[in-house]
N, C-alpha and C positions, 0 to 999 in steps of 0.2 A: 767336279767331268763325273761324269756315268759312264759307264763299259755297260757290255750286254748281259743279260739277266738279271737287271737290279744292281750288279755290282759297280761300285767307283774304281776308278784306275788305283784309287788308293788300297782297297780288296786285293787287286789282280796281284798289285805292289808283294803287298806282304802273303800272298800265297804262293807267289813266288821265292820268294825268299826262306819262308817255310818249307817250300819242295828242295831246295837248296842245299837247307845247313841239314836236315831231317836227313838227305842222302849220303851227303857226306859224316855224319856222327854216327849214322852204322854202319856204311859202306867205305867210305875213306879210307887211304886217303883214293883219290878219284882222280881225273883229268876232265879239263873244260870237254872236249872231245866226247867222253864215256858220259858226262852229264847232262845232257842234252837227251838221249832213249830214254837214264837212268827216272829223267822227271819230265818227260815227256814234254819240254820246252826250247823252242830255237833256240841255234844257236850265239844268235845275236842278245837273247837274254838271258841267257847264260852270263855271258862275257857280262852282259851288264851288273843284274845282281854281285859274280861273285867279284867285279871292282868296288861295288859298294859295300857287298862285306869286309873286305879286305880294307877298305880305307877306314872301317870300323873299326879295324881292330876281331874279324870274330873268325876271320880263316887267315892264313897260311902258304906257304909254298911247302912242299912234305917229299921234293929230290926232286924226282922223272922217267918215263919209263918212254923203250922205245916204241917207232911208231911204226908201222907200215912200209917201207921207203920213203920217209920223209925226213924230217927234225924231231927230235924226240920231247917226247910231251910233257908238261910238265904238271903234276899230282897238287891235289889240294887237299886239305883238310880243319875240319875245326883244330881253332885256337886253344889248347886247352887250359890258357890260363886268363882268356877273357872274361872268365865268369867264375864263380864256383856258388856251391848250395850246403846249407847245412841241414844235416836229419837229425832226427831226433828220435830214438824209441824209448816211450815211457815204461818200459818193464813192470814185470811184479818184484824181480829183486832189484832192478836196479835202475837207471836211465844212462843210456849211450847219446853220446852228442858224438858224430861225425862232420866233420870237414870236408866236399869234393869237388875237388876241380871243372870243367866244365866235359870233361870225356871219364866222367865218375873214378877216377882218380882217387884215392886217398890222402890229404892232403895233414889232416890232425885229427885224432881222435879223445875222449877224456869218457871216463864212466863212474857215477856217483853210485855206488852202494844204497839202498833201499833198505836202511836198520828197523825194527821193530823198536822202538822205546812204550816201554808201558807196557800190559797184559790189550793192548787190540790193537790187533792187527792195520785199523785202521790207520794208524798214528802213523806208519811209513807214508801212506797217501796223502797229509795235511795237505793241502790245497799250497798254501804258502810255501810248506820244503817245498816242492814239488815244482811250482814256478821260481824260487830261488837256485835249486838245483840247473835249470835247464837256461834261466842265465847267468849262472857262475858259468857253468858249462862253453855255454857260449860265445862268453866271453875269452875261456880258456883255450879254444881251438884257433879262434882267431888269432888271437895273442902268440900261440907257438908257432903255426904258419905263418905270424907275420903278415894279416892279410887286412886287407881294407876294408872295410865293413860295408862302406859304397860299392865295393863288385860285389855284394851277395846279390844272387835270382830270388834269392825266397828261402825259408826255413821251411820242411817239413816234419810234420812231428805226427809217431804213430801214438796211439791210446791206445787203454782198455776200454769197452764200455760202445754205447753210443750216438754218433756225434750227429748234429744238427743241422747244416749250413741254412744261410741264408738270412738268418737273423738281424737286428740293429746291432750285438754283440759281437758279431762271426758266430764263425765256431761255438759251437755248447753242447759240454759234454756228457750223458748221462751217464756214467761206470755204476752202475747197480752194488757191483761186487767189491768196488773199490771206496764204498759209501760217496761217490759222488753224483749230485742231485743238482742238475740242472745247472755245471761249472760253467763261465764263459771264461774257457780256458784263452781264445784268441784275445779279448778285450785284457786278461790278465797281464800275460804276455806282451803287448803292445805296450801299457804302464807300466812293466818291469823292464824289460830289455833294453837295454841301452845300441837301438838299433836306427838306421834311417828309417825317417814312420813312410819313407816307397816301397822299402822291405814286404815283401807280402808275406805272409802266413799259412800253413795251408793241413790242414788237420783231420787226420783222418782215424779208422780204425788200424789197429796193429795189425790184427789180421788180412785187413786189406792191403797194408801194401807190401808184407810178406809176399802175397799171395801176386801181387802188380811186379815187385823184383824178381822172384822165381819164375814165371809166367812171361819175362821176358827176354831175362837174362841169364835162368837155372834152369833147374831141372822141367822147369813145366814150359821148356818152348818149344813150341810147334804141336803142341798139343791143341787140340779145335776146343777140348770141355774139359777142364782140369778141378779137382777141389785142395785147396792149402790150406792144412790143421798149423795150425800155432797151439804146441801145449807145451805151458809150462805149470805155475802154481796152480791155473784154473785149463783150460782148453775154450777154444776160439774155431771158427772157420774161415774159407773164402771161396764159391763158389766163379767160378771164369766157362759161362759156357760155349763161350769159342777164344779163337787167340787176340783178339782185339782187345778182351781187359778192360781194366783195372778188375773187375769182377762186384760179384757184389758182399759184404761182410756176413755172416750168419751167429748168433748166439747160439750155435750147436751145442754147446758147452749148460745148455740149460733146457735140452733136452728132455721129457720124462723117462727115463728108465726102470722106475719101482714107484711103486704109487705110496702115499705113506713112507716110504725111503727116509737114509740121511738128511740134516739138514743142510741144505745148500750155504752156501756164503754170501745168495742174493738174497736168501729168507726163504725161500722154497723147499717141496721136499723130496727125492727120489732126481733131482737133476742130476747129467751123466759125471757132470766136473765133479759131483759130490762121490761120487768112487773112482773116477780116473784123473782125478790133476792132479799133478803132484802135490800138493799141501793136502790132499787127501789120501794121498796113497802114502806119505807119509804119519801122518797121521793114524789110519787104521792100523801099521804097521804098529805103533807104539802100542795102541791096542792092544794087537792078539800080545804082544809079549819081546819083542822087538827096543832096542837100545841105540836111537841115533846117538853121536857123542853130542854132547853138553855143552849149549849153548852155541851150536852150530845153522848155520844159514840153512835156507832149505836143497842149494847145491850140493851144500857137503854131506849135508843128509842122504839126500838122497844118491850119491856115489858111497857111502858109508853102506848103503844097502844094497846095491849092486852089488859092490864085494860080497857083499853078506853071502849076496845069492849064487854069485857065479863068481868062485873063487881063481886067481890065476892059480895055471896048469901048473904042475910042481911046486906047489906052496903045503902040499901037502893037510888043505883044510877043506873039510865035505863042507858042500853046498849049506847054508843053512837053511832047514823045512821052511820056519816061519816065514822068512823075507821069500821064500820062493814062491809057498801059498799066495802070500800077497800080490808080487808081481803078476802070478798067473790067473787070480779073479781081476787083478787091476788087464791084464790083456786082455780076458775075455770081457770085460766091460768096454772099450775102448773099439775090442772085435766090432762089437754090438753097433757101435756106434758108427762107426765104419760103411755096417752093412744097411746102414737108415740111409746116409749119404750116395751108396750105392744105388738102391732101391730108386731113393727122389730123383737123383742128378743123371745118372747112369756116365759118370765120366771116363772117359781116359785115364785120368790120372789120380792117385790120391797121392799127396805127397806131405811131407812133416817135417816140420819145425819148430823154434822155440828151443831153449835150454834144455829144456826137460827130452823135447822129444828127441835130439841130435844126443844128448848126455845116456839115454837109454838104448837110442842105436840101432844096430840093423840086427842087432841077438833077438833084442825085446820084439822086435816091427816084427817077425819074423811067425811071434808065436800068436802076433795081431792080425795079422794074415788068415790063416788058421780059420779065427772065430769070425773073422767078417764073411769067410768063403762059405761056414757055415751055419749064420743067420740071415746071408743074402740070397737074391734068387737068383740059380745060378745064371740066365742068359749075362744080365752085365755081370756077374760077377767073374765070368767067365772073360770077358772082356775089358778088367780095370786090369792096373798096377798100382802097388800101392809100394814106395818108398822114400826115402830121405831127401830132403831140398839138400841143394847143393852150393849157396851161397853162405852158409854157417850161421855164426850168431850176429852179422852184420845184415840180416836179408832185412828185418824195416828197416833198419836208417836208410838203409840202399834205393827201397821205395820210397821212405818217404821223400829220401833226394830229388826223387822223380819226377811229383809232384809239382813245384815250382820250375822243376827241369823242360817240363811240358809245356808250362803255359807260356815259358818264353819262347821253345820252337813256335809253336802255334800263334804266338804274338807278331815273327816272324825275327826274331833275333831282336826284339825292341822291347823294355824295362817300360814298365809304367805304374804308376800308384797302386789302381784302381784295374788289373787284368784280370780275365777271366776265372774262375774259378775249376776246378778240375773236371767236374760233371762239364761245364761251358768250355772249354779245352779241350776234351778227348776228343771230341773228332777227327781235328786236322791233326793229329798227334796215330793215334790206334792206325791211320791209313799206313805210314809204314811199321807200324808194328805188324800189320798186317802180310807186307808186304816180304819181313824180313822174316818172320815164321815159317814164309814157305819157300824159304829157299833151301 
């Protein structure tokens, strides 16, 4: 049966279910009475949809609220246990896997360090090793939480590099800095991970998933334009030019800042990442005479660098001049890179996340702000705020888990083997994001 504007009755029912689910998810608990004006649906349509969703176990009662002169109104909410998602962050020093319920409450997590074996740093990103870590991590979080894999709405994965969608092998990752050349990650995960065939995988750039999470739930909420910087071993960014998100990934770390400069891990010379990424920062400290702890990983070595440059008050130690000089040079390069973002996109906010960005913290960021103002055009520089993200090291996994959740709501709370990908599912989801960020 076909309804108006070429839409079928099935389309209308799905849209009504989506409207109710997303309103309850963002703004619930709510009464049936409140859902009417909030969704634009008639009271009869709201009652029918709520009855259907409750029968399927997606919606449940959550207390009551007094009404003006009448009986108390029953409040409704999305039932947290009616589904779950897994978010995976394929980072530069470790792989983080987290299991969330339908309200994005964490149920279980695990981490798999990416240790370097031998002399080649690419060893840590050997494709079979990474796929094995994801496979074992997914099995662990499901086992820890006692979750039936059949309840999964999907697995979202944030990765370094450019992700191409739409081919016969699903998502393919082009990660030049980690030695991945057209890696068919989605196919490899489907072949390796022991999950039902109907569970979808949604794979995207890690900076983009971080930006999506911060834009909707963190420090970017309410911004009409923002740039989210993922600062780790390397640097990447995501730009969102309106509150819809999820933004567009930028290979910002490979912007040339010095012609014929230092060799970057991508193979080119003079990239921002060759000066400002944590890996390059630590290498420059060694070259200047610094002494990171022997055998330390990047996170531990960066902690040592910061301790040398900024000794604890009362410790009796003087700041190490070499460490301070390296950090100051890094802050200037980052500031110049931020100025490029300001001049190109004129955002309201630039927000920094990633393990290195969070570890360097506000004290270092204040130096970056000063250099960004010096290098940027005055008008946009006066209108941007530069700060830290608020979702911590879990931002990428939260953003990754949102990908299958967005699909689920766009389908009206239905599970499907071949649902629309993130790009196709976006319009139904982002309407709510616009409404939520406007509040």
